[in-house]
C-alpha positions in Angstrom: -28.2 62.2 -1.8 -28.9 58.9 -0.1 -28.6 58.9 3.7 -25.8 56.8 5.2 -26.8 53.4 6.3 -27.4 53.0 10.0 -25.6 50.3 12.0 -22.7 50.1 9.6 -19.5 49.5 11.5 -17.1 52.5 10.9 -13.5 52.1 10.0 -11.4 51.2 13.0 -14.1 49.3 14.8 -12.8 47.0 17.5 -15.1 44.0 16.7 -15.6 41.2 19.2 -12.2 39.7 19.9 -13.5 37.6 22.9 -15.7 35.6 20.6 -12.9 34.6 18.2 -10.7 33.6 21.1 -13.4 31.5 22.6 -13.9 29.7 19.3 -10.3 28.7 18.9 -10.1 27.8 22.6 -13.1 25.4 22.2 -11.4 23.9 19.1 -8.2 23.3 21.0 -10.0 21.6 23.9 -12.1 19.5 21.5 -9.1 18.3 19.5 -7.1 17.5 22.6 -10.1 15.6 24.2 -10.5 13.6 20.9 -6.8 12.7 20.9 -7.0 11.2 24.4 -10.3 9.5 23.7 -8.9 7.8 20.6 -5.9 6.7 22.7 -3.7 8.1 19.9 -1.7 10.6 21.9 1.3 10.7 19.6 1.5 11.1 15.8 2.0 7.8 14.0 5.6 7.6 12.8 6.5 6.7 9.2 8.7 3.9 8.2 11.8 6.0 8.1 11.3 7.0 11.8 9.8 4.0 13.3 11.5 1.4 11.2 10.2 -1.1 8.7 10.7 -2.3 5.1 10.4 -0.6 1.8 9.9 -2.8 -1.3 10.3 -1.4 -4.8 8.7 -3.5 -7.5 9.3 -3.0 -11.3 6.7 -4.2 -13.8 7.9 -6.5 -16.5 6.7 -6.5 -20.1 5.4 -9.9 -21.2 6.2 -11.4 -24.6 3.4 -10.6 -27.0 2.0 -7.8 -24.7 4.2 -4.8 -25.2 1.5 -2.4 -24.0 0.6 -4.4 -20.8 2.5 -1.9 -18.5 0.0 0.9 -18.5 -1.7 3.1 -16.0 -4.8 0.9 -15.7 -2.9 -2.3 -15.0 -0.6 -0.5 -12.6 -3.5 1.0 -10.6 -5.2 -2.5 -10.5 -2.0 -4.0 -9.2 -1.7 -1.3 -6.5 -5.2 -2.1 -5.3 -4.6 -5.9 -5.2 -1.2 -5.6 -3.4 -2.7 -3.1 -1.0 -5.5 -5.5 -0.1 -3.1 -8.4 0.2 -0.7 -6.6 2.5 -3.4 -5.1 4.7 -5.0 -8.5 4.7 -2.1 -9.5 7.0 -3.6 -7.2 9.6 -1.3 -4.2 8.7 -3.6 -1.2 8.2 -0.6 1.1 8.1 1.0 -0.3 5.0 1.3 2.1 2.1 1.2 1.0 -1.6 1.6 3.5 -4.4 2.9 3.9 -7.9 6.1 5.7 -8.7 6.7 6.7 -12.3 5.4 4.6 -15.1 6.4 1.1 -14.1 7.4 1.1 -10.4 5.3 0.3 -7.2 6.6 1.3 -3.8 5.4 -0.8 -0.8 6.1 0.6 2.7 5.5 -1.9 5.5 6.1 -0.7 9.1 7.9 -2.7 11.7 6.1 -5.6 13.4 5.4 -7.4 10.1 7.3 -10.5 8.9 9.4 -9.2 6.0 9.6 -12.6 4.2 5.8 -13.0 4.5 5.2 -9.5 3.2 7.6 -10.0 0.2 5.7 -13.2 -0.8 2.4 -11.3 -0.7 3.5 -8.3 -2.8 5.8 -10.2 -5.2 3.5 -13.1 -6.0 1.7 -12.6 -9.3 -1.0 -15.2 -8.1 -1.8 -16.6 -11.5 -3.8 -19.6 -10.3 -4.9 -22.6 -12.4 -6.5 -26.0 -11.6 -4.8 -28.5 -13.9 -5.3 -32.3 -14.1 -2.2 -34.4 -13.1 -0.8 -36.6 -15.9 2.4 -37.8 -14.2 4.3 -37.3 -11.0 7.9 -38.2 -9.9 10.4 -37.2 -7.4 12.0 -33.8 -8.0 15.4 -35.1 -8.9 16.1 -35.9 -12.5 15.8 -39.6 -13.6 19.1 -41.4 -14.2 19.5 -41.9 -18.0 20.6 -45.6 -17.7 18.2 -46.6 -15.0 15.0 -48.3 -15.8 12.4 -48.4 -13.0 10.8 -51.7 -12.3 7.3 -52.1 -13.7 4.3 -52.0 -11.5 2.3 -55.2 -11.0 -0.8 -53.5 -12.2 -1.8 -50.0 -13.2 -3.4 -49.3 -9.9 -0.5 -50.5 -7.7 1.0 -48.0 -5.3 4.6 -46.8 -5.8 6.6 -47.4 -2.6 8.3 -44.4 -1.1 6.1 -41.8 -2.8 5.1 -39.0 -0.4 1.5 -38.8 0.5 -0.7 -36.2 -1.3 -0.4 -32.8 0.3 -4.1 -31.8 -0.1 -7.5 -33.3 -0.6 -10.4 -31.8 -2.4 -12.8 -33.8 -0.2 -12.2 -34.7 3.5 -10.8 -38.1 3.8 -10.4 -38.6 0.0 -6.7 -39.0 -0.4 -4.6 -41.3 -2.5 -1.0 -42.3 -2.9 -0.2 -41.5 -6.5 1.3 -44.2 -8.7 1.5 -44.6 -12.5 3.4 -46.6 -15.0 5.2 -45.0 -17.8 2.6 -46.5 -20.1 -0.3 -44.7 -18.5 1.8 -41.5 -18.3 2.6 -41.6 -22.0 -1.1 -42.3 -22.9 -2.3 -39.4 -20.6 0.2 -37.0 -22.1 -0.7 -38.0 -25.6 -4.4 -37.5 -24.9 -3.6 -34.2 -23.3 -1.9 -33.2 -26.6 -4.9 -34.5 -28.5 -3.2 -37.6 -29.8 -4.8 -39.5 -32.7 -7.2 -42.3 -31.7 -4.9 -44.8 -33.4 -2.3 -44.6 -30.6 -2.2 -48.1 -29.1 -1.8 -49.1 -25.5 0.9 -51.7 -24.9 0.0 -54.9 -23.1 0.9 -55.3 -19.5 3.8 -57.5 -20.5 5.3 -54.7 -22.6 5.1 -52.2 -19.7 8.8 -52.6 -18.8 10.1 -52.1 -22.3 7.7 -49.2 -22.8 8.9 -47.6 -19.6 12.5 -47.9 -20.7 11.7 -46.3 -24.1 9.9 -43.4 -22.3 12.9 -42.8 -20.0 15.1 -42.6 -23.1 12.7 -40.1 -24.7 12.2 -42.4 -27.7 9.5 -41.5 -30.2 6.3 -43.5 -30.4 6.3 -46.4 -32.9 2.9 -45.2 -34.1 3.0 -43.1 -37.3 2.9 -39.4 -36.4 1.6 -37.4 -39.3 0.5 -34.6 -37.0 3.6 -34.7 -34.8 1.5 -35.1 -31.6 3.2 -38.2 -30.3 6.6 -36.6 -30.9 5.5 -33.6 -28.8 4.4 -36.0 -26.0 7.7 -37.8 -26.1 9.5 -34.5 -26.0 7.5 -33.4 -23.0 8.3 -36.7 -21.2 11.9 -36.3 -22.0 12.0 -32.8 -20.5 10.1 -34.2 -17.5 12.6 -36.9 -16.9 15.5 -34.4 -17.2 13.9 -31.8 -15.0 15.7 -31.2 -11.6 13.3 -29.4 -9.3 15.9 -29.3 -6.6 17.7 -26.7 -8.7 16.2 -23.3 -8.1 16.8 -22.0 -11.6 15.2 -25.1 -13.2 12.4 -24.9 -10.7 11.6 -21.3 -11.6 11.9 -22.0 -15.4 9.6 -25.0 -15.4 6.4 -24.2 -17.3 7.4 -20.6 -17.8 5.6 -19.0 -20.8 3.2 -21.9 -21.2 -0.4 -21.0 -22.1 -3.2 -22.2 -19.9 -4.6 -24.4 -22.7 -1.3 -26.3 -23.1 0.2 -29.1 -20.9 3.1 -28.0 -18.8 5.8 -29.1 -16.3 5.7 -27.9 -12.8 7.6 -28.3 -9.5 6.4 -28.1 -5.9 6.7 -29.3 -2.4 4.9 -32.5 -1.6 5.3 -33.4 2.1 8.9 -33.0 3.0 10.3 -33.6 -0.5 10.3 -31.8 -3.8 8.3 -33.3 -6.6 7.6 -32.6 -10.2 4.5 -33.0 -12.4 3.3 -33.2 -15.9 0.1 -31.3 -15.9 -2.7 -31.1 -18.5 -4.5 -28.0 -19.8 -6.0 -25.7 -17.1 -9.6 -26.7 -16.4 -10.4 -23.8 -13.9 -8.6 -20.5 -13.6 -8.1 -18.4 -10.5 -10.5 -15.8 -11.8 -13.3 -18.4 -11.3 -12.6 -18.3 -7.5 -15.1 -15.9 -5.9 -13.7 -16.1 -2.3 -11.0 -18.0 -0.5 -9.9 -17.9 3.1 -7.8 -19.9 5.5 -9.8 -21.4 8.4 -9.3 -24.2 10.9 -11.3 -27.4 10.5 -13.0 -28.0 13.9 -13.4 -31.7 13.3 -9.8 -32.5 12.3 -8.1 -29.5 14.1 -6.2 -28.7 10.9 -5.8 -25.5 8.9 -7.5 -25.7 5.5 -8.3 -23.2 2.7 -11.9 -23.0 1.7 -12.9 -21.8 -1.8 -16.1 -20.6 -3.2 -16.4 -20.5 -7.0 -18.4 -18.2 -9.3 -21.3 -19.7 -11.1 -19.2 -20.4 -14.2 -16.3 -21.6 -12.1 -18.6 -24.0 -10.2 -19.7 -25.6 -13.5 -16.1 -25.9 -14.7 -14.9 -27.4 -11.3 -17.8 -29.9 -11.3 -16.9 -31.0 -14.8 -13.2 -31.5 -14.3 -13.6 -33.3 -10.9 -16.3 -35.6 -12.5 -13.8 -36.6 -15.3 -10.9 -37.1 -12.8 -13.0 -39.3 -10.5 -13.2 -42.1 -13.1 -9.4 -42.4 -13.5 -6.6 -44.1 -11.6 -3.9 -42.4 -9.5 -2.2 -40.1 -10.2 -4.6 -39.1 -13.0 -7.5 -38.8 -10.5 -5.7 -35.8 -9.0 -5.8 -32.1 -10.0 -2.9 -29.7 -9.2 -3.5 -26.3 -7.9 -0.8 -24.2 -9.6 0.1 -20.8 -8.3 2.6 -18.8 -10.4 3.9 -22.1 -12.0 4.4 -23.8 -8.6 2.2 -26.7 -7.5 0.9 -25.9 -4.0 -1.3 -28.9 -3.7 -2.5 -31.9 -5.7 -5.6 -33.4 -4.0 -7.2 -36.6 -5.3 -10.8 -36.8 -6.4 -13.2 -39.7 -5.8 -16.4 -38.0 -7.0 -17.6 -34.9 -8.9 -17.6 -31.9 -6.6 -20.7 -29.8 -7.2 -22.2 -26.8 -5.3 -19.4 -24.3 -6.1 -17.4 -25.0 -2.9 -14.2 -26.8 -2.2 -11.4 -27.0 0.2 -7.7 -27.6 0.2 -6.4 -29.5 3.2 -3.3 -31.1 4.5 0.1 -29.7 5.4 -1.0 -26.1 6.1 0.1 -24.0 9.0 -2.1 -21.0 10.1 0.2 -18.6 8.3 0.4 -20.6 5.0 -3.3 -21.2 5.0 -4.2 -17.6 5.5 -1.6 -16.4 3.1 -2.9 -18.7 0.3 -6.5 -17.7 1.0 -5.5 -14.1 1.0 -3.9 -14.3 -2.4 -6.6 -16.3 -4.0 -9.4 -14.1 -2.6 -7.9 -10.8 -3.8 -7.1 -12.1 -7.3 -4.1 -12.2 -9.6 -1.9 -9.3 -10.5 -2.4 -8.1 -14.1 1.4 -7.8 -14.5 4.5 -9.6 -13.5 6.9 -7.8 -11.1 10.5 -8.1 -10.1 12.0 -6.7 -6.9 14.2 -3.7 -7.7 15.2 -3.1 -4.1 14.3 -4.0 -0.5 15.4 -1.5 2.1 15.0 -2.2 5.8 15.1 0.7 8.2 15.7 -0.1 11.9 13.9 1.7 14.7 17.3 2.8 16.0 18.2 4.6 12.8 14.7 6.1 12.7 15.1 7.4 16.2 18.3 9.1 15.3 16.7 10.7 12.3 13.7 11.9 14.4 16.1 13.3 17.1 18.1 15.2 14.5 14.9 16.6 13.0 13.6 17.7 16.4 16.9 19.3 17.2 16.8 21.2 13.9 13.3 22.3 14.6 14.2 23.5 18.1 17.1 25.5 16.7 15.0 27.1 14.1 12.3 27.9 16.6 14.8 29.3 19.1 16.2 31.6 16.3 12.8 32.9 15.5 12.0 33.6 19.2 15.3 35.4 19.7 14.6 37.6 16.6 11.1 38.4 17.9 12.4 39.3 21.3 15.2 41.6 20.1 13.3 43.3 17.3 9.6 43.4 18.5 10.1 43.2 22.3 6.6 43.2 23.9 4.9 42.2 20.6 7.0 39.0 20.8 4.7 37.8 23.6 1.7 37.8 21.1 3.8 36.0 18.5 5.1 33.3 20.9 1.6 32.6 22.1 0.4 32.3 18.5 3.2 29.9 17.7 2.2 27.8 20.8 -1.4 27.7 19.7 -0.3 26.7 16.2 1.9 23.9 17.6 -1.0 22.5 19.8 -3.3 22.4 16.8 -0.7 20.8 14.5 0.2 18.2 17.1 -3.4 17.1 17.9 -4.4 17.1 14.2 -1.4 14.9 13.2 -2.2 12.5 16.1 -5.9 12.2 15.0 -5.1 12.0 11.3 -2.7 9.1 12.0 -5.6 7.0 13.2 -8.2 8.5 10.9 -6.6 8.5 7.5 -3.4 6.7 8.2 -1.2 9.8 8.1 2.4 8.9 9.1 4.9 11.5 10.2 8.1 10.8 8.3 11.3 12.7 8.1 10.2 15.0 5.1 7.0 15.7 7.1 9.1 16.9 10.0 10.9 19.1 7.6 7.6 20.5 6.4 6.7 21.3 10.0 10.0 23.1 10.4 9.4 25.2 7.3 5.9 26.0 8.6 7.5 27.8 11.6 8.9 30.4 9.2 5.6 30.7 7.3 3.7 31.3 10.6 6.2 33.8 11.9 6.1 35.6 8.6 2.4 36.3 9.0 2.9 37.9 12.4 5.7 40.0 11.1 3.5 41.3 8.2 0.8 42.3 10.7 3.1 43.9 13.2 4.9 45.9 10.5 1.6 47.3 9.2 0.7 48.4 12.7 4.1 50.1 13.2 3.6 51.9 9.8 0.3 53.3 11.0 2.0 54.5 14.2 4.8 56.2 12.2 2.1 58.2 10.4 1.0 59.6 13.7 -2.0 57.4 14.7 -2.6 56.0 18.2 -2.4 52.3 18.8 -6.1 51.2 18.8 -6.9 52.8 15.4 -3.6 51.7 14.1 -4.4 48.0 15.0 -7.7 48.2 13.1 -6.5 50.2 10.1 -3.5 47.9 9.6 -5.5 44.7 9.7 -7.2 44.9 6.2 -3.9 45.5 4.5 -2.1 42.8 6.4 -4.9 40.4 5.9 -4.7 40.7 2.2 -1.0 40.1 2.2 -1.2 37.1 4.5 -4.0 35.4 2.5 -2.1 35.9 -0.8 1.1 34.5 0.7 -0.6 31.5 2.3 -2.5 30.8 -0.8 0.7 30.6 -2.8 2.2 28.3 -0.2 -0.8 26.1 -0.1 -1.0 25.9 -3.9 2.6 24.8 -4.0 2.0 22.2 -1.4 -1.1 20.9 -3.2 0.7 20.6 -6.6 3.7 18.9 -4.9 1.3 16.4 -3.2 -0.4 15.5 -6.5 2.7 15.2 -8.7 5.0 13.3 -6.3 4.9 10.0 -4.6 6.3 8.4 -1.5 7.9 10.4 1.3 7.8 13.7 -0.5 4.0 13.6 -0.2 4.5 13.8 3.6 6.4 17.1 3.2 3.7 18.4 1.0 0.8 17.3 3.3 2.4 18.8 6.4 3.2 22.1 4.6 -0.4 22.4 3.3 -1.9 21.5 6.7 0.3 24.0 8.6 -0.4 26.7 6.0 -4.2 26.3 6.6 -3.6 26.4 10.4 -1.6 29.6 10.0 -4.7 31.3 8.5 -6.8 30.0 11.3 -4.4 31.1 14.0 -3.9 34.6 12.6 -7.6 35.3 12.1 -8.9 33.7 15.3 -6.1 34.2 17.7 -3.3 36.7 16.7 -5.6 39.5 15.5 -8.1 39.3 18.4 -5.3 39.0 21.0 -3.6 42.1 19.5 -6.9 44.0 19.7 -7.2 43.1 23.4 -3.5 44.0 24.1 -4.0 47.4 22.4 -6.5 48.3 25.2 -3.8 47.7 27.9 -1.8 50.6 29.2 1.5 48.9 28.5 0.9 48.8 24.8 -1.4 51.8 24.3 1.0 54.2 26.1 3.8 53.2 23.8 6.1 51.8 26.5 9.7 51.5 25.3 9.6 47.8 25.8 6.3 47.3 24.0 7.8 47.4 20.6 5.4 50.2 19.7 7.2 53.2 21.1 6.3 56.2 18.7 9.6 57.9 19.3 11.6 54.8 18.6 9.5 54.2 15.4 10.0 57.9 14.3 6.3 58.9 14.4 5.3 62.2 12.9 4.5 64.8 15.6 1.9 65.8 16.7 0.1 62.5 17.2 -3.5 62.4 15.9 -5.9 62.0 18.8 -9.2 62.3 17.0 -10.7 61.6 13.6 -10.9 64.3 11.1 -14.2 66.2 10.9 -16.2 65.1 7.8 -16.7 67.7 5.1 -20.2 69.3 5.0 -22.8 67.7 2.7 -23.1 70.9 0.6 -19.4 70.8 -0.2 -19.6 67.2 -1.3 -22.6 67.9 -3.5 -20.8 70.9 -5.1 
């Protein structure tokens, strides 16, 4: 028979409780010091407690693309919106998907709501299109015939100055006759070379014909001139001062087709006929709003990709040879003209700037959207909910009151039923509370964790989970005493059984929290995260504080003698007399071998 191993700790060994208590004390001190050093002494509150705005976006299916709303495009949109919103300097904003076709954007207080809504709701489909014609935003009167220009290059009086310029100082006042507009539109629609230009003396009659949307007198076997006339007729009738017409202008037009567009030019609304897109927003590598130190104005600088630089140099080279307004290109964002700078020479090198009429906010917003790219989907606002700080404070107060009531009930139960053992339980709850508070404060700055109302509910539920672990251990000790054992052996013999039960119970709770965190979105994740965090802390507290402290308390006279108020009185528990005061003598080796 093999001899028993030397140095093996026998059953009922007391271990080293002081070492475990020292470890958890050091952890508490370190976390508290880190909390004060980080200057984050309170948990960061979520939008429902601190106030803010929640925007719900719904993805829209586009014609011809029934499968566009998919997981890949939704995740791409979340990433772009997240970078846009946080590009405003709001690192606490949360952007996440909900279901198949919804995105939830939570923006805390302190952020301009209108600015944030423009950032998250703008698709940012950007195109650089040549300008074919420009007019005031109001529709042209059907019977009115504008007076002809003296020459094709003459300026049109009363026309607002161009909003932007692709080159510093290169700005022009756009002007055009109906003749040049019609010729430009026809060329954009690939009109036949046989299309004639009327003489200057015929400009007035030609302009009147264009205003009446009359077809070209030139034979149109391909129907191109008829399309140009139709586009001009719709251009004349377009009222950009009407919000619905402004939103519908150019909707559904492909990048390679001419289109109509509206936009703000100076202080007035204008409308444009624009040619096919020469450069797309995907060709912009980086864009940002900066202040020009020479002019003291805010501008948007753009850096193109290699292919984008070649495209931009080509289109600006072609426009530089034309007369206004056809020497301009329009920067069109989601169908709206945001600038139409003029060009005097080809712009090479892959860099450009948009200047004129920008404030700091508008320049930075535009650079932000261009830099982070276009959304792969179109979205509509399903709902916008604003939560005030006052309402959040009331919710937090109600949550704290509920937590205090729950904690008070647990303490009362422990005092009545466990008496002296309640001292150990209350200290364990206090240690758990300190660890939870410090970790939540640090995680708020570290990973952006925000304590919302469901998270507070998770912390309240955790009180019961933590108290349940103490009760399991205390009941195991009391069972050992009922069998006639003294306190110190009972504490050690009860621990293996209680430990197994506690680990299984906490594992189930943590697994439920993990599954809930993965399959849910929004505020419910706060509940799941808090529940999982406090469940892990429950294991730490029970192993490193409750059990070692119980071991030390078992050595005191108050508990070891079974004082009536200790909660471990053998008579009160119905222990079997006589009490066992020593271990049983092991059987002889010969008997075991037999």
